[in-house]
C-alpha positions as a printed Julia matrix, in Angstrom:
188×3 Matrix{Float64}:
 203.35    6.31  46.56
 200.23    4.55  47.85
 199.92    2.23  50.82
 200.37   -1.42  50.0
 198.12   -4.16  51.37
 200.87   -6.85  51.54
 203.9    -5.14  53.09
 204.95   -1.95  54.84
 206.66    0.37  52.34
 209.11    1.41  55.08
 210.47   -2.15  55.11
 211.91   -1.77  51.61
 215.73   -1.63  51.56
 215.63    1.44  49.26
 212.91    3.48  47.56
 213.92    6.33  45.29
 211.98    9.48  44.44
 208.74    9.41  42.44
 208.41    5.63  42.68
 204.96    4.12  42.13
 204.18    0.69  43.56
 200.64   -0.6   43.07
 198.54   -1.28  46.13
 198.3    -5.0   45.29
 201.98   -5.63  44.49
 203.32   -8.4   46.71
 206.98   -8.3   47.69
 207.76  -11.27  49.95
 211.21   -9.99  51.02
 210.87   -6.18  51.15
 214.13   -5.91  53.14
 215.91   -7.26  50.0
 214.19   -4.87  47.55
 215.78   -1.73  46.12
 213.68    0.4   43.74
 215.28    3.5   42.24
 213.92    6.87  41.07
 210.94    7.09  38.74
 210.24    3.36  38.58
 206.75    1.86  38.44
 205.59   -1.59  39.54
 201.97   -2.13  38.54
 199.27   -3.95  40.48
 199.01   -7.74  40.77
 202.77   -8.25  40.43
 204.29  -10.91  42.71
 207.96  -10.8   43.78
 209.6   -13.49  45.96
 213.3   -12.99  45.19
 215.74  -10.24  46.11
 215.06   -7.28  43.82
 217.15   -4.5   42.29
 215.23   -2.06  40.09
 217.23    0.79  38.55
 215.91    4.19  37.38
 212.77    4.64  35.25
 211.91    0.95  35.02
 208.36   -0.21  34.33
 207.17   -3.61  35.54
 203.66   -3.99  34.11
 200.7    -5.63  35.81
 200.57   -9.31  36.65
 204.3   -10.04  36.36
 205.92  -12.74  38.49
 209.49  -12.51  39.75
 210.16  -15.74  41.64
 213.06  -17.61  43.18
 213.38  -16.92  46.88
 217.17  -17.41  47.15
 218.05  -15.68  43.87
 218.26  -12.05  42.84
 216.45  -10.31  40.01
 218.08   -7.11  38.66
 216.7    -4.86  35.93
 218.61   -1.95  34.44
 217.74    1.68  33.82
 214.89    2.48  31.39
 213.99   -1.2   30.92
 210.54   -2.77  30.99
 208.72   -6.04  31.62
 205.41   -6.13  29.75
 202.3    -7.63  31.31
 202.38  -11.26  32.47
 206.16  -11.71  32.13
 207.41  -14.43  34.48
 210.99  -14.61  35.7
 212.41  -17.51  37.68
 215.65  -17.3   39.68
 214.89  -20.86  40.78
 213.18  -23.68  38.91
 212.8   -27.43  39.03
 214.92  -29.52  36.69
 212.14  -31.55  35.11
 214.49  -34.19  33.69
 215.62  -35.21  37.17
 213.74  -36.35  40.24
 214.1   -33.36  42.58
 212.52  -31.86  45.68
 213.09  -28.15  45.39
 209.88  -26.18  45.81
 209.51  -23.7   48.69
 207.23  -25.87  50.85
 209.91  -28.57  51.28
 211.9   -28.28  54.56
 215.38  -26.98  53.67
 217.14  -30.08  55.02
 215.09  -32.24  52.61
 215.55  -30.07  49.53
 217.72  -31.26  46.63
 218.11  -30.6   42.93
 216.61  -27.87  40.83
 218.25  -24.96  39.08
 219.12  -21.64  40.68
 220.65  -18.52  39.21
 220.34  -14.76  39.39
 218.68  -12.92  36.5
 220.22   -9.69  35.23
 218.6    -7.45  32.63
 220.67   -4.57  31.25
 219.7    -0.97  30.54
 217.19   -0.07  27.79
 215.77   -3.61  27.45
 212.22   -4.63  26.56
 210.74   -7.98  27.57
 207.51   -8.69  25.64
 204.2    -9.77  27.16
 203.88  -13.34  28.48
 207.61  -14.05  28.07
 209.37  -16.38  30.5
 212.94  -15.85  31.78
 214.69  -18.89  33.29
 217.43  -19.04  35.98
 220.88  -17.61  35.3
 219.95  -15.4   32.33
 222.03  -12.28  31.66
 220.59   -9.86  29.1
 222.9    -7.13  27.75
 221.98   -3.52  27.05
 219.32   -2.71  24.5
 217.98   -6.21  23.87
 214.28   -6.68  23.06
 212.25   -9.89  23.22
 208.94  -10.34  21.43
 205.82  -11.52  23.23
 205.75  -15.16  24.38
 209.55  -15.58  24.2
 211.2   -18.36  26.23
 214.43  -16.77  27.45
 217.02  -19.37  28.49
 220.6   -19.03  29.71
 222.75  -18.37  26.63
 224.57  -15.48  24.99
 222.5   -12.56  23.69
 223.85   -9.72  21.54
 223.35   -6.09  22.63
 220.63   -4.19  20.76
 219.24   -7.28  19.04
 215.63   -8.47  18.81
 214.79  -12.06  19.81
 211.43  -13.79  19.5
 209.59  -17.04  20.11
 209.97  -20.22  22.11
 213.4   -20.8   20.54
 214.37  -17.14  21.04
 215.41  -16.67  17.42
 217.75  -13.74  16.75
 215.75  -11.47  14.45
 218.76   -9.2   13.92
 219.89   -5.83  15.15
 217.21   -3.41  16.3
 216.67   -0.19  14.33
 219.08    2.25  15.96
 217.75    5.46  14.35
 217.28    6.93  17.85
 220.6     5.74  19.25
 221.85    9.34  19.7
 218.9     9.95  22.03
 219.92    6.9   24.08
 223.45    8.37  24.31
 221.97   11.68  25.51
 219.9     9.91  28.17
 223.0     7.97  29.31
 224.88   11.26  29.75
 221.93   12.99  31.43
 221.45   10.22  34.01
 225.14    9.24  34.27
 224.58    5.7   33.01
 227.76    3.86  31.97
């Protein structure tokens, strides 16, 4: 683990073994960040929400995980490809709101807030955007440039595009290997 230029690594709530965090990763609330064994967060990633990263997760370069009051959780063996943006808080553009972080808290109103939870063995494609309140079940994959809104997603399905079209069940030829990994790492 290398030194970081934005925060003291000792301020992290939890850091597992063999974790790699790029020197230019910015975690605004390190005391609310838990990063488990074998996970990697690449350079130029920005994180402003509470963070829970399970085992063997990869967050590629230039990702954004925003939403100061919310929590972002990503399950074991999951990945965010480069330039994915996740938002635990967002403006509601149809309403007149004051909800960005520079507004004094007593003057803030409106907007949408919600934790984001990504299950185990998920893949989020490059340049995708995840909005507040999304829950992604185990094994789901999203193609590049997907707009992932709060709705129901089916385990082990592939979704793609701005409308997040269900492209059907993923090829499960290697599903026995996933079962073996679950047993090996005691994943429920």
